[in-house]
C-alpha positions as CSV (number, residue, x, y, z in Angstrom):
1,M,191.4,-46.4,-82.4
2,A,194.3,-48.9,-82.6
3,P,195.1,-50.6,-79.3
4,S,198.2,-49.3,-77.5
5,T,201.2,-51.6,-77.3
6,K,203.2,-51.9,-74.1
7,R,206.9,-51.3,-74.7
8,V,209.0,-54.3,-73.6
9,S,211.7,-53.3,-71.2
10,S,215.3,-54.3,-71.7
11,E,215.0,-56.6,-68.7
12,E,212.0,-58.3,-70.2
13,H,213.7,-58.4,-73.6
14,V,216.7,-60.3,-72.2
15,A,214.6,-62.6,-70.1
16,A,212.5,-63.6,-73.2
17,L,215.7,-64.4,-75.1
18,R,217.0,-66.5,-72.1
19,T,213.8,-68.4,-72.0
20,R,214.0,-69.2,-75.8
21,I,217.5,-70.5,-75.3
22,D,216.7,-72.5,-72.2
23,D,213.8,-74.1,-74.0
24,A,215.7,-74.9,-77.2
25,L,219.0,-76.3,-75.7
26,P,217.7,-79.7,-74.4
27,R,216.1,-80.3,-77.8
28,V,219.5,-80.3,-79.4
29,V,220.0,-83.9,-78.1
30,D,216.3,-84.9,-77.6
31,G,215.7,-88.6,-78.2
32,R,219.3,-89.4,-79.2
33,S,221.2,-92.5,-78.0
34,P,223.2,-94.0,-76.4
35,A,221.8,-92.7,-73.1
36,S,225.1,-93.3,-71.4
37,L,226.5,-90.4,-73.4
38,Y,223.5,-88.2,-74.3
39,D,222.1,-88.2,-70.8
40,A,225.4,-86.5,-69.7
41,V,225.1,-83.9,-72.4
42,E,221.4,-83.2,-71.5
43,H,222.4,-82.9,-67.8
44,V,224.8,-80.1,-68.8
45,L,222.4,-78.3,-71.1
46,R,219.6,-78.4,-68.5
47,A,221.8,-77.2,-65.7
48,G,220.9,-73.6,-66.3
49,G,223.3,-70.6,-66.5
50,K,223.3,-67.0,-67.4
51,R,223.3,-67.7,-71.1
52,V,225.3,-64.5,-71.6
53,R,227.0,-65.5,-74.8
54,P,224.0,-66.6,-76.8
55,I,222.0,-63.6,-75.6
56,L,224.7,-61.2,-76.7
57,L,224.8,-62.8,-80.1
58,L,221.0,-62.6,-80.5
59,L,220.9,-58.9,-79.4
60,V,223.7,-57.9,-81.9
61,A,221.9,-59.8,-84.7
62,E,218.6,-58.2,-83.7
63,A,220.2,-54.7,-83.7
64,Y,221.0,-55.3,-87.4
65,G,217.4,-56.5,-88.1
66,V,217.9,-60.3,-88.0
67,S,215.1,-62.2,-86.4
68,V,215.6,-64.3,-83.3
69,D,214.3,-67.4,-85.2
70,R,217.0,-67.1,-87.8
71,A,219.9,-66.3,-85.4
72,L,218.9,-68.9,-82.8
73,P,221.0,-71.8,-84.2
74,A,224.1,-69.7,-84.0
75,A,223.2,-68.6,-80.5
76,L,222.7,-72.3,-79.5
77,A,226.1,-73.1,-81.1
78,V,228.0,-70.7,-78.9
79,E,226.2,-71.9,-75.7
80,V,226.8,-75.5,-76.5
81,F,230.4,-74.8,-77.2
82,H,230.7,-72.8,-73.9
83,N,229.3,-75.8,-72.0
84,F,231.7,-78.1,-73.7
85,T,234.6,-76.0,-72.3
86,L,233.0,-76.1,-68.8
87,V,232.8,-79.9,-68.8
88,H,236.5,-80.2,-69.8
89,D,237.5,-77.3,-67.5
90,D,235.8,-79.0,-64.5
91,L,237.6,-82.3,-65.3
92,M,241.0,-80.5,-65.6
93,D,240.4,-78.6,-62.3
94,E,238.9,-81.7,-60.6
95,D,235.9,-79.6,-59.6
96,D,233.0,-81.6,-58.0
97,E,230.2,-79.0,-58.4
98,R,228.9,-76.7,-61.2
99,R,225.8,-74.6,-61.0
100,G,224.7,-76.3,-57.8
101,G,224.9,-79.8,-59.2
102,A,227.5,-82.5,-59.7
103,T,229.9,-82.1,-62.5
104,V,229.9,-84.7,-65.3
105,H,233.1,-86.5,-64.3
106,V,231.6,-86.9,-60.8
107,K,228.1,-87.9,-61.7
108,W,229.3,-90.3,-64.4
109,D,233.1,-90.7,-64.9
110,P,236.1,-88.9,-66.5
111,G,235.8,-90.8,-69.7
112,T,232.1,-89.8,-70.1
113,A,233.1,-86.2,-69.4
114,V,235.7,-86.2,-72.2
115,L,233.3,-87.8,-74.7
116,A,230.4,-85.5,-73.7
117,G,232.6,-82.4,-74.2
118,D,233.9,-83.7,-77.5
119,L,230.3,-84.3,-78.7
120,M,229.2,-80.8,-77.6
121,M,232.0,-79.3,-79.6
122,G,230.8,-81.2,-82.7
123,L,227.2,-80.3,-82.1
124,S,228.1,-76.6,-81.9
125,Y,229.6,-76.8,-85.4
126,D,226.5,-78.6,-86.7
127,L,224.2,-75.9,-85.2
128,L,226.3,-73.1,-86.7
129,G,225.6,-74.6,-90.1
130,Q,221.9,-74.6,-89.5
131,V,221.5,-70.8,-89.8
132,D,219.1,-70.2,-92.7
133,G,220.7,-68.4,-95.6
134,A,223.9,-67.6,-93.7
135,D,227.4,-67.3,-95.2
136,V,228.8,-70.4,-93.5
137,E,232.3,-69.6,-94.6
138,A,232.1,-66.2,-93.0
139,L,230.8,-67.7,-89.8
140,H,233.6,-70.3,-89.7
141,A,236.1,-67.5,-90.3
142,V,235.1,-66.2,-86.9
143,Y,234.6,-69.6,-85.3
144,H,237.8,-71.5,-86.2
145,P,240.2,-68.8,-84.8
146,M,238.0,-68.6,-81.7
147,V,238.5,-72.3,-81.0
148,E,242.2,-72.0,-81.3
149,R,242.5,-68.9,-79.1
150,L,240.2,-70.4,-76.4
151,C,242.2,-73.6,-76.2
152,A,245.5,-71.6,-76.1
153,G,244.0,-69.6,-73.2
154,Q,243.1,-72.7,-71.4
155,A,246.6,-74.0,-71.8
156,L,248.0,-70.8,-70.5
157,D,245.7,-70.9,-67.5
158,A,246.9,-74.4,-66.7
159,S,250.5,-73.5,-67.2
160,F,250.1,-70.7,-64.6
161,E,249.7,-73.3,-61.9
162,T,253.4,-74.3,-62.1
163,E,254.8,-70.8,-62.8
164,E,256.0,-68.9,-59.8
165,A,256.0,-65.4,-61.4
166,V,252.8,-64.6,-63.3
167,T,252.1,-60.9,-63.9
168,V,248.7,-59.3,-64.1
169,A,249.4,-58.4,-67.7
170,S,250.0,-62.1,-68.5
171,Y,246.8,-62.9,-66.7
172,L,244.8,-60.4,-68.7
173,D,246.3,-61.8,-71.9
174,M,245.1,-65.3,-70.8
175,I,241.6,-63.9,-70.1
176,D,241.5,-62.3,-73.6
177,Q,241.9,-65.9,-75.0
178,K,240.2,-68.2,-72.5
179,T,237.2,-66.0,-71.7
180,G,237.3,-63.2,-74.2
181,A,237.6,-65.4,-77.4
182,L,234.1,-66.8,-77.2
183,L,232.5,-63.6,-76.0
184,S,234.2,-61.7,-78.9
185,A,233.0,-64.4,-81.3
186,A,229.4,-64.0,-80.1
187,F,229.5,-60.3,-80.9
188,E,231.2,-60.9,-84.3
189,L,228.9,-63.8,-85.3
190,G,225.8,-61.6,-84.6
191,S,227.3,-58.9,-86.8
192,V,228.1,-61.4,-89.5
193,L,224.5,-62.5,-89.6
194,G,223.5,-58.9,-89.8
195,G,225.7,-58.2,-92.8
196,A,227.9,-55.7,-91.0
197,P,231.1,-54.5,-92.7
198,A,234.5,-55.8,-91.5
199,S,235.3,-52.6,-89.6
200,E,232.2,-52.9,-87.6
201,R,232.7,-56.6,-86.9
202,A,236.2,-55.9,-85.6
203,R,235.0,-53.1,-83.3
204,L,232.2,-55.3,-81.9
205,G,234.7,-58.2,-81.5
206,T,236.8,-55.8,-79.3
207,A,233.7,-55.1,-77.3
208,G,233.4,-58.8,-76.6
209,R,237.0,-59.0,-75.5
210,L,236.5,-56.1,-73.1
211,V,233.4,-57.8,-71.7
212,G,235.5,-60.9,-71.2
213,R,237.9,-59.0,-69.0
214,A,235.2,-57.4,-67.0
215,F,233.3,-60.7,-66.7
216,Q,236.4,-62.7,-65.5
217,I,237.6,-60.2,-63.0
218,Q,234.1,-60.0,-61.6
219,D,234.1,-63.8,-61.4
220,D,237.4,-63.6,-59.5
221,L,235.9,-61.1,-57.1
222,L,232.8,-63.1,-56.5
223,D,234.7,-66.2,-55.7
224,L,235.7,-64.4,-52.5
225,I,232.7,-62.2,-51.7
226,A,229.6,-63.9,-53.2
227,D,226.8,-65.6,-51.2
228,D,227.9,-69.2,-50.9
229,E,224.4,-70.6,-51.9
230,E,223.9,-68.3,-54.9
231,W,227.5,-68.8,-56.1
232,G,226.8,-72.5,-56.7
233,R,230.4,-73.6,-55.7
234,G,232.4,-73.1,-52.6
235,V,233.4,-69.4,-52.0
236,G,237.1,-69.0,-51.8
237,G,237.8,-72.0,-54.0
238,D,240.3,-70.2,-56.1
239,L,242.4,-69.5,-53.0
240,V,242.2,-73.1,-51.7
241,Q,243.3,-74.4,-55.1
242,G,246.1,-71.9,-55.4
243,K,244.7,-70.4,-58.6
244,K,246.3,-67.2,-59.9
245,T,243.6,-64.7,-60.4
246,F,243.4,-60.9,-60.8
247,L,242.9,-60.6,-57.0
248,T,245.7,-63.0,-55.9
249,L,248.2,-61.6,-58.4
250,R,247.5,-58.0,-57.3
251,A,247.8,-59.0,-53.7
252,L,251.2,-60.5,-54.4
253,E,252.3,-57.4,-56.2
254,R,251.1,-55.0,-53.5
255,A,251.9,-56.9,-50.3
256,E,255.3,-56.4,-48.6
257,G,257.2,-58.1,-45.9
258,E,255.2,-60.5,-43.7
259,E,252.1,-59.7,-45.7
260,H,253.8,-60.9,-48.9
261,A,255.1,-64.0,-47.2
262,W,251.5,-64.8,-46.1
263,F,250.1,-64.6,-49.6
264,A,253.1,-66.3,-51.1
265,R,251.8,-69.6,-49.7
266,L,249.4,-69.5,-52.6
267,V,252.4,-70.3,-54.8
268,T,254.7,-72.2,-52.5
269,D,252.1,-74.4,-50.9
270,G,249.7,-74.7,-53.9
271,G,246.9,-72.9,-52.1
272,L,245.6,-71.9,-48.7
273,P,243.8,-74.0,-46.1
274,R,240.0,-73.4,-46.2
275,A,240.2,-72.0,-42.7
276,D,242.4,-69.2,-43.9
277,V,240.0,-67.9,-46.5
278,P,238.3,-65.3,-44.2
279,E,241.7,-63.9,-43.2
280,A,242.7,-63.7,-46.9
281,R,239.6,-61.8,-47.6
282,D,240.3,-59.3,-44.8
283,R,243.9,-58.9,-45.9
284,M,242.9,-58.2,-49.5
285,A,240.3,-55.7,-48.4
286,D,242.9,-53.9,-46.3
287,L,245.2,-53.8,-49.4
288,G,242.5,-52.3,-51.5
289,I,242.4,-55.2,-53.8
290,F,238.6,-55.5,-54.0
291,E,238.3,-51.8,-54.8
292,E,240.8,-52.1,-57.6
293,A,239.0,-55.1,-59.0
294,R,235.7,-53.3,-59.0
295,A,237.3,-50.3,-60.7
296,A,238.8,-52.6,-63.4
297,V,235.4,-54.1,-64.0
298,R,233.8,-50.7,-64.4
299,T,236.6,-49.5,-66.7
300,Y,236.4,-52.5,-69.1
301,T,232.6,-52.3,-69.1
302,E,232.7,-48.6,-70.0
303,Q,235.1,-49.3,-72.8
304,A,232.9,-52.1,-74.1
305,H,229.9,-49.7,-74.2
306,D,232.0,-47.3,-76.3
307,H,232.7,-50.1,-78.8
308,L,229.0,-50.7,-79.4
309,D,228.7,-47.4,-81.3
310,P,228.4,-49.1,-84.8
311,L,225.1,-50.6,-83.8
312,P,221.9,-49.0,-85.0
313,D,219.8,-47.3,-82.3
314,T,217.2,-50.0,-81.6
315,A,215.6,-51.7,-78.7
316,A,218.0,-54.6,-79.1
317,T,221.0,-52.2,-78.8
318,E,219.4,-50.6,-75.7
319,A,219.0,-54.1,-74.2
320,L,222.6,-54.9,-75.0
321,H,223.8,-51.8,-73.1
322,W,221.5,-52.8,-70.2
323,L,222.9,-56.3,-70.1
324,L,226.5,-55.1,-69.9
325,D,225.6,-53.0,-66.9
326,R,223.8,-55.9,-65.3
327,L,226.9,-58.2,-65.8
328,Q,229.0,-55.5,-64.1
329,A,226.6,-55.5,-61.1
330,R,226.0,-59.2,-60.8
331,E,226.4,-60.9,-57.4
332,Y,226.6,-64.5,-58.6
């Protein structure tokens, strides 16, 4: 009698992919010099993270029958690229901490942060070209527009700091670029590796954009309600910096009279004092902002699920649906 095989759960499936990625990332720069540059890159790649983008790519590719070994270089490419954006984002926002550790421009200096980010962008392209037997031109047809859209989104986000009137619709458009572009590309790259037709690739790309909206709004929410230690950076930081987020923009739209004047300091004063964060949290709760944000996260996640219908019914597809639900429910 053949031995029985235990079916791997979706949680175990995703955890195994995360381990593969965590193990492989530092090897991208293993043994390279000069240390003054590559140590900074290794610091970033070893800092951990949810690895959402590469896992999504691997699951889509797996759903189409592509092995993890073959798809792994493309998955590493999107994660290295994502970390490049974080290094430059931290520098632009003057953030001191990322994932519980010092940011590159703090641990080293701003110049090293610029160079480390530039290098990681180049490394991501190199990794994308290492996929065995892949149509590199088709991969680049997804990757190049993603880079442009993401940079445009970052520029929009920066421009919001000096604009007094930013609408929620404008904010969502910015998310679709800054956050959604790479997530959309992860879905599309996995489908390209799987040989999916253009119509399926486009539908899966839309799923990634919707995941981007859900992910960023959840991020905005957690910035105010997450456990400080788990969050890895100061809770309420967006309010202190005067950042325009889904929550702050909806508060400004909903609030009236004295309430509106209280929140308007986010714009007029460039942020709130740290001591006012608890009161801001209470005021937003009274306005129903947190409930609205949670509802938006649920809606965009449900829409993303609907756009996965081209995928074959496989364990990888099941794990992909599970992961989208876990992202919606995350607490840090």
